[in-house]
C-alpha positions, 0 to 999 in steps of 0.5 A: 533493457530488453523485455520478454513477454514473461516480465511483469510491470508494477507502476507505483503512484506515490503522491507526485512520484512515479516508480516503474518496477520490472519483475521477471517471471522468476520473481527477480526485480530486474529494474527500477526507474524513479520519476520524482515528479511527473505531469501529463506530458512527462507521463505520456513520454514515460508510457510511450517508451514502455513496451506493450508486451508485459504479461501483467501490469499493476498500478499501485496507488499509495498516499491516497486517503481511503475508506474501508467498505463492507461488501454490503455497502458496495452499491451505496453512495460511496462518495457521501460516505467518503466525505464523512472522513476525508475531503472530496477531491472534486476533479477526481473520480471514485474507485473501489477495490473489491475483494474476496474477504468482504472488505473493499477499499474506496479512494479517488483518482485523477481520471486523466491518469487512469485514461492515459495508462489504460490507453497504453495497456488494455489489461491493467489492474489498479490497486490501492496499497491498503487492498494489497496489504489486506489481501496479504493479511487475510492470506497469512495472518491468524486473525484469532490473535490480537495484532496491530499492524501499520505501514508508514509512507512519508507522512501517511500512516495506515493502521490495521487491527485484527482480533477474534477472527475479525478485521476491527480497523483499517484506516489512514492517518497523517503522521509527520513524525515518529511521535505522531505514529506512536500517538495514533497506534497507542490511541488505537490500543486504548480505543479498541481495548487492546492489552499492550502486554498481550497484543503483537505490534507489527511494523510492515516494511522497513520504516525510516528511523526504525530504531527510534520507532522501536525505542518509542514502543518498547516500554509499552508493548512487549511483542514488537516485530518487523515484517519484511518479505523475502523478495529477490532483487538484482544486484545492479539496482542502485536503490534497493531500499525503495522496496524495503520501505514498501511492504505493498510492493513486497507483498505483490512480489511474493504472491 
């Protein structure tokens, strides 16, 4: 397809899957290309085919363990702090998404992947999906009201908890089933002393087996809502559900 200089490119790195999302100036998602698996030679071929005239290029990092870091810890040894919660992938390097809300997201990335992308595009932004979602929450959510929000991506669950004008939790968990999701969310209710009858539960994006998830929670939590952004997508795209499942991309499209 032809590209104009007003197009944006989102490169979604989701485990071993790579997705390229082309967005027009008016916000219309014009093209989605999915590569279920890639290695360095395949990545080089993908990048070689891409034009260099996008006005904005963002690499969205998903299914990567992370830690949330208060601003006053930005200069600390984050590798040591990270290892308290997750295994340290020694072949990778630590990256930190700083933010205007005082909370950063630290995670590891393959430096070869980063160098190949930055060699292709001189101006490119790398962002973890937790950073993107946090930015959206700080912009649009009333933090004075108790809320627990979560995003599920394959076996990766990210939970956010807010109350009394503060972010009180931003963490990732391994959840293989909806029962696992239910367990971790209800554990947060218990550990942080949230009252199920007074707390809104928000599911970010359209999760697989949505009805089953609602059925698990409905007898315990009164206020359950689904948050899907009102993005626009070309009728020619064959896999529109990919965006419905990815709240972080929706947030980027509706900035």
